[in-house]
N, C-alpha and C positions, 0 to 999 in steps of 0.2 A: 799240238803247234798251235795258235793262240788264231782268234781271229778276229780281229779290231771291229767289227761289228757286232760284237757282244757288249762291248760298254758302255755303247749309249741302249741301249736296248734297256739294259740294266736299270739305268744310271736315271733317262725317263719314268721307268716305272718307278722307281725311289722319286722320283718330285712329284709321278702322278699320286703316289698314295700319297703325301707327305701333306698333297690340296685337298685330299678325298679326307681328310682327318683335321684337317684345320674348318673344314666347311659344314661339318657336322652339326646338327644343333643341341644344344645342350640344353637338357629341361632341371627345368625347377622343382626341384622336393613338392607336393602338395602342404607336407606337415612346415614348411618353411613360408609358405604365403598365409597361411589362416595364423603364427606366429606371430607377422604381419599387421597382419588384422587386426588381431588380437590385443597387438601392442598402440594402435591409433586407435582403440574404441580404448583403451585405459590412458592411453593422456587424455584424450578429446574428453573425457569421463569427470577424471583432475582438472583442465582448463576450466570446465563449467561448476566447477565445486566455489575452486578459486572465484571464480567472477560470484560465482554468490555472495561469498562471507568477504570479500569486499564489499559490492555493494549494501550489500544486508549492514554495513560495521560504517561504511556512509552515509545512507542516507539513514540509520538510527542517530549519526553526531550532527545529520541536519537537522531530520523533525527538534533535538535536544537546545542545537543552537537556536532555534523558532523562538522553541517555548522559552526559554531564560532570556531573548531579549523584545519579547513582548513581556515580560515579567517585569527587567527593570526599566525597558522603553517601549510606554503600552501605545502604539499609534492605532489604536483605536481599534477595530474590526479588519484592517487589512492583515495581521499577519495570523487570527485569530482563525482565519478561510485552511490557515495553507496546515495546521496539525497536524488531522488526521492523511494529508495528501503520501507524504513517504512512507508514511505505512503501507495505505494503500496499493500505492507505486510495486512494492516488494513483492507484495503480494500475484501483484498482475502479473510479475518474472519470472518468481520461480516459485510460489506456493505457499502455502495457509504453512507450513514449516519457515520457514523463511522473514515471515509476515510477522509469528509470534513470538520470534528471537531478535527483533527488527524492536518489539512492543519491548520486549523484555531488557535489551542494549542499554533503549531510549531510557524508559524506567530510572536501571542503574546510573547509567550517566546522569541525570538529576541526581538520586542520591548522597550523589557523591557531591555534588555543585551546589545544591539545593537543601537539599534534607529529604527525610522520607515521605513527608508531610505533602509536598510540591510533585514529589515523585507520586504519590497514589492520586494524585489533582488531576496529573497528565495521564494518566493509563487508563483512568476512569473516570471521562469519558470518551475521549480521544485517543487513549492508545484501544479500545473495543470496536471505535469507529471504526479506525483504519482498518482493522480484518476485517471487520463488516462490509463495508464500502467497497474492498476490492474482492473478495467469497462474491458478491452480487455484481460484480460488474466483469469479475475474470467468467462467470457464467453467462452474460448477457441478460440477469434482470431490470422490470424496465424499469424508467425513473422510479414508478409510482413507489414500490414497494422496497426499492432501496432507501427512498423520503422516508415510508411510516417507519419501516425497523430502524432508520438510524434516529427519526428523533426520539422514537419510542430510548436505545440508548442511550441518546443524550437527557431528558427528563431524566431517567435512571440517576448519570452522573451528575444532574440537578440536587435531585434528592439527597444523591448520595453525599456529596459535596458539603453541604446543609448540617447530615446527621454528625459530621466531621468534626466540622467548624464547631458544632455547636457541644461537641462533646469536649471541644478543646479548649471551648472561650469558660465551659460552664454555662452557657446559657442556649435559651430556643433561638436559634437563628428566626424559628419557621415563625412566629409569634413576629416577627418588625411585616413579618412579610406578611401576614393576614392582617394587621395593624393596618398598614398601607394599602392596603385593596377593598378596607373596610371602610374607609374613608374616600377610596373614586368611585367607593361604587352609591352610595349616601351622595356623594355631588352630580353621577349620573342619574341618580331619581334625583333628585331633584329640582334638574334639567331637563325628567322629562315629563314633569308632573307628573309619577310618580309615586301615592299618601302614603304607603309600604313603606312596613321594616326590614329592611333585606335577610334571610338564614344566614345563620353559621354554614350550613354546610354550599346552601349560594356563593358564601364570597369563598367558599376553600375551590368549591367545584371553581369558581372563574379563575384563579392564581393558578391548578393545573390546568387548566384550558392553557393561558393566555404563553405557560410556560411548554406545554405542547405546541404550541406557536412557534413560538419562541425557537425553538429543538428545527422545527422544518424551513422556516425562513433562514436556519443556518446551515442546514442540509440541500436548502438548494442551491447556496450563495457555493455551495464547498463543489458542487455538482457541476458549475457555467464554469467556475476559474476550472476543474479537473479535468473537464472538455476541454478549455484551451491550450491548456497544457501540456495533458498527456498525450495527443491527439500530435504535439512537437516532438514529445521526445519518443512520437512510435508503438508508442504504447493504447491504445487510445478502452474507451469505456461507451457501453451501448449509447445507440445516437439517443436525440431526448426527443419527446412528443413534438409534434409537425405546431401548435402555438408555438410552443419557446426557438420552432425558428428561423418560425418569420419573423423573433422579435427580432433575433438577433440575425438572419441573415444569414444564416450557415446552415450551408448544403449536411 
């Protein structure tokens, strides 16, 4: 004989079991979490590498374009100040490998556009100077160290350029510099009332000293421009000395 009370009990038990089965939390295996984390890390690394490659190519093109415009449409010292800045910016953002790649790509572009001679003149000293400035700025070196080392590279580049052009032209261009410096020293001695003949070593020493001073002035201008420009781009360089801050009213 069937009892009608048995059927509702059975149905309620089945419903309660169905609800209990749905409410049980599902556990995610740790292997899937680690796979997701590794995939996200791999994608972020690929994104960083792609961004570094794009910025390297863009800034290498920018540096070559600045050199090309200044060669055909010289604007005085306005554009020359920016020659090493793109390479230094790449060093600040992506390190030494990307900076060397930027200098190399700039040289290759200028080789195609202007010939190997002009590309070599760009790489030495401006390519080397960009890497040197990026190295000093990324490690927080003071301005005195970066100015002196950059001026030495600039002086080396000046003599390298004279040596290269002397070979290509078949003339000793350094003799023209010595001739001009001799006339200047003679005029200076006459003005000061010094009755003496300047020696050859004195004239050469003054010529090298003036080249070094010119490189120091150029590097100082590069530092000032980079201080103003790179701070706006979010890649600041080390802070200038106090007397520079006072002159520029810069914090």
